[in-house]
C-alpha positions as CSV (number, residue, x, y, z in Angstrom):
1,M,104.2,100.3,76.8
2,Q,104.4,96.6,77.4
3,R,100.9,95.1,77.5
4,R,99.5,91.8,78.7
5,S,95.8,91.0,78.6
6,F,94.0,88.5,80.8
7,V,90.4,87.3,80.4
8,L,89.8,85.4,83.5
9,A,87.4,82.7,84.1
10,G,87.9,83.2,87.8
11,L,87.3,81.3,91.0
12,S,84.0,81.3,92.7
13,T,83.6,83.7,95.6
14,A,80.7,81.8,97.0
15,G,82.6,81.1,100.2
16,M,82.8,84.9,100.9
17,L,79.6,86.2,99.5
18,G,77.2,83.3,99.8
19,R,76.8,82.5,96.1
20,P,78.8,82.7,92.9
21,R,79.1,86.1,91.2
22,A,78.7,86.5,87.5
23,M,81.6,87.6,85.5
24,S,81.8,91.4,85.4
25,T,81.4,92.8,81.9
26,A,83.6,95.9,82.8
27,A,87.3,95.3,82.3
28,F,89.9,97.0,84.5
29,D,92.9,98.6,82.9
30,I,95.8,98.4,85.4
31,V,99.0,100.4,84.8
32,H,102.0,100.1,87.1
33,P,105.5,101.6,87.0
34,R,108.0,100.0,84.7
35,I,109.9,97.2,86.4
36,R,113.6,98.0,86.6
37,T,116.0,95.6,85.0
38,G,116.7,92.9,87.6
39,G,113.5,93.6,89.5
40,E,111.4,91.1,87.6
41,V,112.1,88.4,90.1
42,H,110.5,90.6,92.9
43,A,107.6,91.7,90.7
44,A,106.7,88.1,89.8
45,F,105.0,87.2,93.1
46,A,103.2,90.5,93.5
47,L,101.8,90.2,90.0
48,A,100.8,86.6,90.7
49,V,98.9,87.7,93.8
50,L,97.2,90.5,91.8
51,D,96.2,88.1,89.2
52,L,94.8,85.7,91.8
53,A,92.9,88.4,93.4
54,M,91.3,89.5,90.1
55,K,90.5,85.9,89.2
56,S,88.9,85.4,92.6
57,A,86.8,88.6,92.1
58,N,85.6,87.2,88.7
59,V,86.6,90.2,86.7
60,T,88.5,90.8,83.4
61,Y,91.5,93.1,83.3
62,T,94.4,94.2,81.2
63,I,97.8,95.1,82.8
64,R,100.7,97.0,81.4
65,Q,103.8,98.8,82.5
66,A,104.2,102.6,82.2
67,D,106.9,103.9,80.0
68,V,109.4,104.7,82.8
69,A,110.5,103.2,86.1
70,M,109.7,105.4,89.1
71,E,111.1,106.1,92.5
72,R,108.5,105.5,95.3
73,G,107.8,109.1,95.9
74,R,107.1,109.8,92.3
75,A,104.9,106.8,91.9
76,L,102.8,107.8,94.9
77,A,102.5,111.3,93.6
78,E,101.2,109.9,90.2
79,L,98.6,107.8,92.1
80,A,97.4,110.9,94.0
81,E,97.4,113.3,91.0
82,G,95.9,111.1,88.3
83,G,99.1,110.4,86.4
84,S,100.2,107.6,84.1
85,I,99.8,104.7,86.6
86,N,96.9,103.5,88.8
87,L,98.6,100.7,90.8
88,L,101.7,100.4,92.9
89,W,102.8,97.8,95.5
90,T,105.0,99.3,98.1
91,S,105.6,99.3,101.9
92,M,102.7,100.3,104.2
93,D,103.1,103.8,105.5
94,S,100.4,106.0,107.1
95,R,102.0,109.0,105.5
96,A,101.7,107.6,102.0
97,E,98.2,106.0,102.4
98,S,96.4,109.4,103.0
99,G,94.2,110.2,100.0
100,L,94.8,106.9,98.2
101,N,92.8,103.7,97.9
102,V,94.7,101.1,99.8
103,V,94.2,97.3,99.9
104,H,94.9,96.5,103.5
105,I,96.0,92.9,103.0
106,P,99.8,92.3,103.0
107,V,101.0,90.9,99.7
108,N,103.8,88.8,101.2
109,R,102.4,87.9,104.7
110,G,104.7,90.4,106.4
111,L,108.0,89.1,105.0
112,I,109.2,92.5,103.9
113,G,109.4,93.3,107.7
114,Y,111.7,90.2,108.2
115,R,115.1,91.9,107.5
116,V,118.2,90.1,106.9
117,F,121.5,91.9,106.2
118,V,123.6,92.0,103.0
119,I,127.2,92.2,104.1
120,R,130.7,91.6,102.9
121,E,131.4,88.0,103.5
122,D,134.6,88.9,105.4
123,R,132.6,90.9,107.9
124,Q,130.6,88.0,109.4
125,A,132.9,88.0,112.5
126,D,131.7,91.5,113.3
127,F,128.1,90.4,113.2
128,D,128.8,87.3,115.4
129,R,129.5,89.8,118.2
130,V,126.0,91.5,117.9
131,D,123.6,90.1,120.4
132,N,121.2,93.0,120.8
133,L,120.1,96.4,119.6
134,A,122.8,98.2,121.5
135,D,125.5,96.2,119.7
136,L,123.9,96.9,116.3
137,R,123.9,100.6,117.1
138,R,127.7,100.5,116.7
139,L,127.4,99.6,113.0
140,T,126.0,101.6,110.0
141,A,123.1,100.5,107.9
142,G,122.2,101.5,104.4
143,Q,118.6,102.1,103.2
144,G,116.9,103.5,100.2
145,L,115.9,107.1,99.6
146,G,112.3,107.7,100.8
147,W,111.9,104.3,102.3
148,V,109.8,104.0,105.5
149,D,112.4,101.5,106.7
150,T,114.9,104.3,107.1
151,D,112.7,106.1,109.6
152,I,112.0,102.8,111.5
153,L,115.7,102.2,111.9
154,L,116.4,105.7,112.9
155,D,113.6,105.6,115.5
156,A,115.5,102.6,117.0
157,G,118.6,104.6,117.4
158,L,120.5,102.9,114.5
159,K,122.9,104.7,112.2
160,V,121.6,104.9,108.6
161,E,123.1,106.1,105.4
162,T,120.6,106.5,102.4
163,S,121.2,106.1,98.7
164,S,119.8,104.4,95.6
165,T,119.5,100.6,95.7
166,D,122.3,99.9,93.2
167,T,124.6,102.3,95.1
168,L,123.9,100.6,98.4
169,F,125.3,97.4,97.2
170,A,128.4,99.2,96.1
171,M,128.6,101.0,99.4
172,T,128.5,97.7,101.3
173,R,131.1,96.2,99.1
174,A,133.4,99.2,99.6
175,G,132.9,99.3,103.3
176,R,131.1,102.7,103.4
177,I,128.2,101.0,105.2
178,D,128.4,97.9,107.4
179,Y,125.2,96.2,106.4
180,Y,122.2,96.7,104.1
181,P,118.9,95.3,105.6
182,R,116.7,93.7,103.0
183,G,113.5,91.8,103.3
184,V,114.1,88.1,103.5
185,I,112.5,87.5,100.2
186,E,114.5,90.3,98.5
187,A,118.1,89.6,99.7
188,F,118.8,86.2,98.2
189,P,117.6,86.7,94.6
190,E,119.3,90.2,94.6
191,L,122.6,88.7,95.6
192,E,122.2,85.8,93.1
193,S,121.8,88.3,90.3
194,R,124.9,90.2,91.4
195,K,127.0,87.1,92.1
196,Q,129.3,87.7,89.1
197,A,129.8,91.4,89.7
198,E,129.9,91.5,93.5
199,P,131.1,88.0,94.7
200,E,132.2,89.6,98.0
201,L,128.6,90.1,99.2
202,T,126.5,87.6,101.1
203,V,123.6,87.3,103.5
204,E,124.6,87.6,107.2
205,R,124.0,84.2,108.9
206,R,122.6,84.8,112.4
207,L,120.6,88.0,112.8
208,L,117.1,89.1,111.9
209,L,115.5,92.5,112.3
210,K,111.7,92.1,112.6
211,Y,109.0,94.8,112.5
212,R,105.4,94.9,111.3
213,S,105.6,95.8,107.7
214,D,104.8,94.5,104.2
215,F,103.8,95.6,100.7
216,L,100.3,96.7,100.1
217,F,98.5,97.4,96.8
218,Y,98.1,101.2,96.5
219,V,95.5,102.3,94.0
220,A,95.0,105.7,92.4
221,R,92.6,108.1,93.9
222,R,90.5,108.1,90.7
223,D,90.0,104.3,90.8
224,P,88.3,103.3,94.0
225,G,86.5,100.5,92.2
226,L,89.7,98.8,91.4
227,A,90.8,98.8,95.0
228,V,87.5,97.4,96.1
229,T,87.8,94.7,93.6
230,I,91.3,93.7,94.5
231,E,90.4,93.6,98.2
232,R,87.4,91.6,97.6
233,G,89.2,89.1,95.4
234,F,92.3,89.0,97.7
235,A,90.0,88.2,100.7
236,A,88.2,85.5,98.7
237,A,91.5,83.9,97.8
238,Y,92.5,83.7,101.4
239,K,89.1,82.2,102.3
240,N,89.2,79.6,99.6
241,G,92.8,78.6,100.3
242,S,94.2,79.7,96.9
243,Y,96.4,82.5,98.2
244,L,98.1,80.2,100.8
245,R,98.6,77.6,98.1
246,L,100.3,80.2,96.0
247,F,102.4,81.5,98.9
248,N,103.4,78.0,100.0
249,S,104.5,76.9,96.5
250,H,105.9,80.0,94.8
251,P,109.6,79.7,94.4
252,Y,110.2,83.4,95.2
253,I,108.9,82.8,98.7
254,Q,109.9,79.3,99.4
255,R,113.5,79.5,98.2
256,A,114.2,82.5,100.3
257,L,112.6,80.9,103.4
258,A,114.7,77.8,102.9
259,Q,117.9,79.8,102.5
260,A,117.2,82.2,105.4
261,N,117.0,79.6,108.1
262,L,114.8,81.9,110.2
263,G,114.3,79.6,113.1
264,E,117.9,79.7,113.9
265,R,118.3,83.5,113.8
266,K,118.6,86.0,116.7
267,V,115.6,88.3,116.4
268,I,115.9,92.0,117.2
269,E,112.3,93.4,117.1
270,L,111.7,97.1,116.3
271,N,108.6,99.2,116.6
272,N,107.0,100.6,113.4
273,R,105.1,103.7,114.4
274,Y,104.2,104.5,110.7
275,I,101.4,101.9,110.4
276,S,98.0,103.5,109.8
277,A,95.0,102.7,111.9
278,A,93.6,100.6,109.1
279,D,96.9,98.6,108.9
280,R,96.7,97.9,112.7
281,K,93.4,96.3,112.2
282,I,94.6,93.8,109.6
283,P,93.6,90.3,110.9
284,E,96.4,88.2,112.3
285,E,95.6,85.4,109.8
286,Y,97.1,87.7,107.1
287,W,100.5,87.7,108.8
288,M,103.0,84.9,108.8
289,Q,104.0,83.7,112.3
290,W,107.4,82.2,112.5
291,P,108.9,80.3,115.5
292,V,112.3,81.8,116.5
293,A,115.1,80.8,118.7
294,A,115.8,84.0,120.6
295,R,114.5,87.5,120.8
296,G,116.0,90.8,121.5
297,R,113.6,93.7,121.9
298,T,113.9,97.4,121.5
299,P,114.5,99.0,124.9
């Protein structure tokens, strides 16, 4: 296993708890699924947020990858059954949260629910004719196996084909699907990494699917203390401003927002009925609010 160790001096949580906390003498050992080749750019921000939360909680920890990469379903099962991992960041889903310790603060301020489309560049004219959900229903989307996003799109009456992530890019290139919705922070670095192999693909220029969703930290059933610590530190990082400083300066977030031009996109809003009761109570301050030019709502 790859292993990294952190002994963290930490930031004071006095703003949240009233007085500084002493450094905990108990170290947390965090194990997450192996990051797939090419996925490092996505993992970087989540790991930076985790590090910030642990610093803000004034604890020591080690972090390492498991020996194998895991599909979402297997990773969630490992968390529930006491397997080789004890942490996963993945989309909020009431069906997945049951029985696990979940940190109910969105890692990316909701940007996973801001979905732009990976398309063939020569298909832009087809999407220029899309003005509402009814228009979009004539086209076929691709989504990953076991993703809650698939169900959200199907609930809206959209046509969806499912496959593995790498296959979905190939399916888009081959015209087997018309578009591949990705979180706005995911699409641009993914295409950048595939520029040589798949130069035909691009991010569609004028549409945005939007629904309430983001990654949360899921913690193994056996480690409730870790979840409590992450949540305490994450909340403290919001309160002392360090999380927003990270969000507003991290290239993974800011490059995507600059490239996406969100304010000029036609927004089609969808309902997400798979949010848990706890997720519905997440304070609005934890979600990014973005001004948009036009809206099209689910009928």
